[in-house]
C-alpha positions in Angstrom: -165.5 4.9 -107.9 -164.4 7.6 -110.1 -164.2 6.4 -113.6 -160.8 7.7 -114.0 -159.3 6.0 -111.1 -160.7 2.6 -112.2 -159.3 2.8 -115.7 -155.8 3.6 -114.2 -156.1 0.6 -111.8 -157.5 -1.4 -114.7 -154.6 -0.9 -116.9 -151.9 -1.4 -114.3 -153.2 -4.9 -113.5 -153.1 -5.7 -117.1 -149.6 -4.6 -117.7 -146.6 -6.7 -118.2 -145.0 -7.0 -114.8 -141.6 -7.2 -116.5 -141.9 -3.7 -117.9 -142.3 -2.4 -114.1 -139.1 -3.6 -112.6 -136.5 -1.3 -111.6 -133.1 -2.3 -113.2 -130.7 -3.4 -110.6 -127.1 -1.9 -111.6 -124.2 -4.2 -110.2 -121.5 -1.8 -109.2 -118.2 -2.4 -111.1 -115.4 -4.1 -109.3 -112.9 -1.2 -107.8 -109.8 -0.8 -110.1 -106.8 -2.6 -108.7 -104.6 -0.4 -107.0 -101.3 0.0 -109.0 -98.5 -1.8 -107.7 -95.2 -0.1 -106.9 -92.4 -2.0 -108.4 -90.7 -4.2 -105.9 -87.5 -2.2 -104.7 -84.3 -3.6 -105.6 -82.4 -5.1 -102.9 -78.9 -3.6 -102.6 -76.7 -5.8 -104.5 -73.9 -4.9 -101.9 -73.6 -3.0 -98.9 -70.1 -1.8 -98.9 -70.4 1.2 -96.2 -69.9 3.8 -98.9 -73.3 5.3 -99.2 -72.8 6.9 -102.7 -71.2 3.5 -104.1 -74.3 1.5 -102.7 -76.8 4.0 -104.2 -75.0 3.7 -107.6 -74.8 -0.3 -107.4 -78.6 -0.4 -106.8 -79.3 2.0 -109.9 -76.8 0.0 -111.9 -78.3 -3.2 -111.2 -81.7 -2.2 -112.2 -80.5 -0.8 -115.5 -78.2 -3.9 -115.9 -81.2 -6.2 -115.9 -83.3 -4.1 -118.1 -80.2 -4.3 -120.7 -80.5 -8.2 -120.8 -78.0 -9.3 -118.0 -79.2 -12.0 -115.8 -80.2 -11.3 -112.4 -78.5 -14.1 -111.1 -75.2 -13.1 -112.6 -75.6 -9.7 -111.1 -76.3 -11.0 -107.8 -73.3 -13.3 -107.7 -70.7 -10.9 -109.2 -71.9 -7.8 -107.3 -72.3 -9.6 -103.8 -69.8 -8.1 -101.4 -68.5 -5.4 -104.2 -66.7 -2.6 -102.7 -64.8 0.6 -104.3 -61.1 0.0 -104.8 -59.4 3.2 -103.3 -56.3 2.7 -105.4 -58.1 3.0 -108.5 -59.6 6.4 -108.3 -55.9 7.6 -106.8 -54.6 6.3 -110.3 -57.2 7.9 -112.4 -56.0 11.5 -111.7 -52.1 10.5 -112.4 -51.8 8.9 -116.0 -48.5 9.7 -117.1 -49.7 10.5 -120.8 -51.4 13.5 -119.2 -49.4 14.4 -116.3 -45.5 13.7 -117.1 -43.8 16.3 -119.4 -44.0 15.1 -123.0 -40.4 14.7 -123.9 -39.6 12.9 -120.8 -42.8 10.4 -121.3 -41.1 9.7 -124.9 -37.7 9.1 -123.6 -39.0 6.8 -121.1 -40.9 5.0 -123.5 -38.2 4.6 -126.2 -35.5 3.3 -123.8 -32.6 1.4 -124.8 -33.6 -1.4 -122.7 -36.9 -1.9 -124.7 -34.8 -1.7 -128.0 -32.6 -4.5 -126.7 -35.3 -6.8 -125.6 -37.1 -6.4 -128.9 -33.8 -7.3 -130.7 -33.6 -10.6 -128.6 -37.2 -11.5 -128.9 -37.9 -10.5 -132.6 -36.2 -13.2 -134.4 -38.0 -16.1 -132.8 -41.5 -14.3 -133.6 -40.8 -13.3 -137.3 -42.9 -15.9 -138.6 -45.9 -15.2 -136.5 -45.5 -11.3 -137.0 -45.2 -12.1 -140.7 -48.5 -14.2 -140.7 -50.3 -11.5 -138.7 -49.0 -8.6 -141.0 -50.2 -10.6 -143.9 -53.7 -11.1 -142.7 -54.3 -7.5 -141.3 -51.8 -5.3 -142.8 -50.3 -4.0 -139.4 -46.4 -4.0 -139.2 -45.0 -6.4 -136.8 -42.8 -3.4 -135.3 -45.9 -1.6 -134.4 -47.2 -4.7 -132.7 -44.1 -5.4 -131.0 -44.2 -1.7 -129.7 -47.8 -1.9 -128.4 -46.8 -5.1 -126.7 -43.7 -3.5 -125.1 -45.4 -0.4 -123.9 -48.8 -2.3 -122.6 -47.2 -5.0 -120.5 -43.4 -5.2 -121.1 -43.6 -7.9 -123.8 -46.3 -9.7 -121.7 -44.4 -9.7 -118.3 -46.6 -7.1 -116.3 -50.3 -7.9 -117.0 -51.7 -6.2 -114.0 -53.7 -7.8 -111.1 -56.7 -5.6 -110.6 -60.2 -7.3 -110.6 -61.6 -5.7 -113.8 -65.2 -5.9 -112.2 -64.3 -4.1 -109.2 -62.1 -1.5 -111.1 -64.8 -0.6 -113.3 -67.5 -0.4 -110.8 -65.3 1.9 -108.8 -64.8 4.2 -112.0 -68.5 3.9 -112.8 -69.4 5.1 -109.4 -66.9 7.5 -108.7 -64.5 8.2 -111.6 -63.9 11.0 -114.3 -65.4 8.9 -117.1 -68.4 7.2 -115.5 -70.4 6.4 -118.4 -67.3 4.5 -120.3 -66.6 2.5 -117.2 -70.3 1.7 -116.9 -69.9 0.1 -120.4 -66.8 -1.8 -119.5 -68.3 -3.2 -116.5 -71.5 -4.4 -118.6 -68.9 -5.8 -121.1 -67.0 -7.6 -118.6 -70.1 -9.2 -117.0 -71.0 -10.2 -120.3 -67.8 -12.0 -120.9 -68.4 -13.8 -117.6 -71.7 -14.6 -118.3 -71.1 -16.1 -121.6 -69.0 -18.7 -119.9 -65.8 -17.5 -122.2 -63.9 -17.0 -119.2 -64.4 -16.6 -115.6 -64.2 -13.6 -113.4 -60.9 -14.9 -112.0 -59.3 -14.5 -115.4 -60.5 -11.1 -116.0 -57.3 -9.3 -114.0 -55.7 -6.4 -115.7 -54.7 -2.8 -115.2 -56.6 -0.3 -112.7 -58.3 1.1 -115.8 -59.8 -2.2 -116.9 -57.4 -3.2 -119.5 -56.6 -7.0 -119.8 -54.2 -9.3 -121.3 -50.7 -9.1 -122.9 -51.9 -6.1 -125.3 -54.3 -4.6 -122.6 -57.9 -4.7 -124.3 -60.6 -3.1 -122.5 -63.9 -5.4 -122.2 -65.7 -3.8 -125.1 -62.7 -4.1 -127.2 -62.3 -7.7 -126.1 -65.8 -8.5 -127.1 -65.5 -6.8 -130.7 -62.0 -7.5 -131.8 -60.2 -10.2 -129.8 -59.3 -13.1 -131.9 -58.0 -16.6 -131.7 -54.7 -16.1 -133.3 -52.8 -19.4 -132.6 -55.9 -21.8 -133.6 -56.7 -23.4 -130.2 -60.1 -22.2 -130.1 -59.7 -19.8 -127.6 -59.1 -15.8 -127.7 -56.8 -15.9 -124.7 -55.2 -12.6 -124.6 -53.7 -13.2 -121.2 -51.8 -16.5 -121.8 -51.2 -16.4 -125.6 -49.1 -13.9 -127.1 -50.1 -14.9 -130.6 -53.7 -14.3 -129.7 -52.9 -10.8 -128.1 -50.9 -9.5 -131.0 -53.3 -10.9 -133.5 -56.3 -9.0 -131.7 -54.2 -6.0 -131.4 -53.7 -6.2 -135.2 -57.3 -6.8 -135.7 -58.3 -3.8 -133.7 -56.0 -1.6 -135.6 -57.2 -3.1 -139.0 -60.9 -2.3 -138.0 -60.0 1.1 -136.7 -59.0 1.8 -140.6 -55.1 0.9 -140.7 -53.7 1.8 -144.1 -51.5 -0.9 -145.6 -48.0 0.3 -146.8 -48.7 3.9 -145.2 -46.3 5.4 -142.6 -47.6 6.6 -139.3 -45.6 10.0 -139.0 -42.3 11.4 -139.6 -40.3 14.2 -138.0 -40.2 17.5 -139.9 -38.4 20.7 -139.9 -40.2 24.1 -140.1 -38.5 27.5 -141.6 -38.0 30.7 -139.3 -41.1 32.7 -138.9 -43.4 29.5 -139.3 -47.0 30.1 -138.3 -47.2 27.6 -135.3 -51.1 28.2 -135.1 -51.3 25.8 -138.2 -50.2 23.1 -135.8 -53.0 20.3 -134.9 -55.1 22.1 -137.6 -55.3 21.2 -141.3 -54.7 17.9 -142.7 -53.0 18.2 -146.0 -50.6 15.9 -148.2 -46.7 16.5 -147.7 -46.7 18.8 -150.7 -48.9 21.4 -149.4 -46.8 21.4 -146.2 -43.9 21.9 -148.4 -45.3 25.0 -149.9 -45.3 26.3 -146.1 -41.5 25.2 -145.9 -42.2 21.9 -144.1 -39.7 19.2 -144.9 -38.6 15.8 -143.8 -35.8 15.9 -141.2 -33.7 12.9 -142.7 -34.0 14.7 -146.1 -35.3 11.5 -147.9 -38.3 11.6 -150.6 -41.9 10.5 -149.3 -43.1 7.0 -150.4 -46.1 7.2 -153.0 -48.3 6.0 -150.3 -47.3 8.7 -147.7 -47.1 11.3 -150.5 -50.9 11.1 -151.3 -52.0 11.0 -147.5 -53.1 13.7 -145.5 -51.1 14.7 -142.6 -51.5 16.8 -139.5 -48.6 19.0 -138.3 -47.7 18.8 -134.3 -45.1 20.5 -132.1 -45.8 18.6 -128.9 -43.0 20.4 -127.0 -43.5 23.7 -128.7 -41.3 25.6 -131.1 -38.1 24.7 -129.3 -38.7 20.9 -129.9 -39.2 18.3 -132.7 -41.9 18.7 -135.3 -44.0 15.8 -136.9 -46.2 15.3 -139.6 -49.1 12.8 -138.3 -50.3 10.5 -141.0 -54.1 8.7 -140.7 -52.4 5.5 -139.1 -51.2 7.6 -136.2 -54.7 8.6 -135.3 -55.6 4.8 -135.5 -53.1 3.9 -133.1 -54.9 6.3 -130.6 -57.9 4.2 -131.0 -56.0 2.0 -128.8 -55.1 5.1 -126.2 -56.4 8.4 -127.2 -53.4 10.3 -126.2 -50.8 11.8 -128.5 -48.0 10.8 -126.2 -48.9 7.1 -126.5 -49.4 7.2 -130.1 -46.2 8.9 -131.0 -44.3 6.5 -128.4 -45.6 3.6 -130.1 -44.6 4.9 -133.4 -41.2 6.1 -132.4 -40.6 2.9 -130.6 -41.8 0.8 -133.7 -39.1 2.8 -135.9 -36.4 2.0 -133.5 -37.2 -1.8 -133.7 -37.2 -1.5 -137.2 -33.6 -0.1 -137.4 -34.2 3.4 -137.7 -32.5 6.4 -135.6 -34.5 8.3 -132.9 -35.5 11.9 -133.3 -33.0 14.3 -134.8 -34.0 17.4 -133.0 -33.6 17.0 -129.4 -36.4 17.1 -126.7 -36.0 20.3 -124.9 -35.8 20.5 -121.2 -39.2 20.7 -119.5 -40.3 21.8 -116.0 -43.1 19.6 -114.8 -46.3 21.2 -114.1 -48.5 20.3 -111.1 -52.2 19.8 -111.5 -52.9 22.9 -110.0 -50.7 24.8 -112.6 -52.6 23.2 -115.4 -56.1 23.7 -113.8 -55.6 27.4 -113.1 -54.2 27.8 -116.6 -57.6 26.8 -117.9 -59.4 29.0 -115.5 -57.3 31.8 -116.5 -57.7 31.1 -120.4 -61.5 30.8 -119.9 -61.5 34.1 -117.7 -60.0 35.6 -120.5 -62.4 34.5 -123.3 -60.7 31.4 -124.6 -62.5 28.4 -124.1 -60.4 25.3 -123.0 -63.2 23.1 -122.0 -63.6 21.9 -118.4 -61.1 22.9 -115.8 -59.8 19.2 -115.2 -56.0 19.6 -115.5 -55.7 17.7 -118.5 -53.8 19.8 -121.3 -55.7 18.2 -124.3 -56.5 19.6 -127.9 -59.1 21.9 -126.5 -56.7 23.6 -124.0 -53.8 23.7 -126.6 -56.2 25.3 -129.1 -57.3 28.0 -126.7 -53.9 28.5 -125.7 -52.7 29.0 -129.1 -55.5 31.5 -129.9 -54.2 33.5 -126.7 -50.8 33.6 -127.7 -51.6 34.6 -131.3 -53.6 37.5 -129.9 -50.9 38.6 -127.6 -48.1 38.5 -130.4 -46.6 35.2 -129.0 -45.3 32.1 -130.7 -48.9 30.5 -130.9 -47.3 26.9 -130.6 -49.8 25.9 -127.9 -47.3 24.9 -125.5 -48.1 25.3 -122.0 -44.8 26.1 -120.1 -44.2 27.2 -116.7 -43.7 31.0 -118.3 -47.2 30.6 -120.0 -48.7 29.7 -116.6 -47.2 32.9 -115.0 -48.3 35.2 -118.0 -51.8 33.8 -117.9 -51.9 34.0 -114.1 -50.9 37.5 -114.1 -53.2 38.8 -116.8 -56.2 37.2 -115.6 -55.4 38.4 -111.9 -55.4 35.0 -110.5 -53.0 34.7 -107.4 
């Protein structure tokens, strides 16, 4: 045998067997296949595909936000959109009715007479509420009168259904979803059942019409019975309204607004603009219509000038408390109506300069005006038919650039002029 072969065999036989084993590699178990989240069963099958798609999506987000699935299953079962709600959403009187007509309807002799009958029995309650929150009783009575006719008309819409309808199909979907979440939290807390949550088509509840988020944040037990029952207790409702305004920044002892006069040749582009003390406005010729002096509280408060029906109608200096009222309803018409009605309840006269005759504008007139302004380079915002501050500011800028009285008032004549200039038929 070849000596070299012999040595190789000898060394192989003496080697440690363990050093010659081929390692066995055990394959790793296969990674688990990611499981797709279980599809959410539609909480309702209304027959309206867009509504049901929204409901499915809302259900998922509501669970993530902490609402119990059992609560959602129960309250959303069989939920359908309410066709009345969307119809009413486009016809709010604060935005659709001529300003002067709206105010004359609000500050009615009937309401003044009802308040005169009810007020004596409520003086003690209103005095206590004012002492606690600083909000005058006449302001609270005016809100109560405007919202529900002193508690006589609360509304019978199912708040959950109304908010679901607006969340799925309305103009302010994010707002409506917030209110729906809040309404479900009220129900889930056990404070009140869904059957109690009845109100307006827009989700406002109780004698002073609280939206669900406001109820959660500011409703109070005014009568001391341990419940925040804004539906059945007028004291709870009025105290809750006062608490909302107080938290909104109501200034004790300060007025809300006063009617004023402006001089000939006044620069109306100053309306809805600067907020200055009455002395600053006096330097521009603005005076109280009743000729009385300003209180010390009002003399130091910064006010905004408005002429809601243009140069032909009454003008007002709005103090900070006016804008607090707008936290209740963010419409100039509403806040002015509350203030003027409260003045009448307090024994004051109505406006001195009469409201002018106004021609009602259709939603088509308002939308075409917004389109014309945008086409001419004056941005009014989205063409939604709501003549709000953006539209009025755009209109003032256009009026001023054309040598017209820049009062921001949209009359039928302004509609025609804008359509003609923009060549919109």
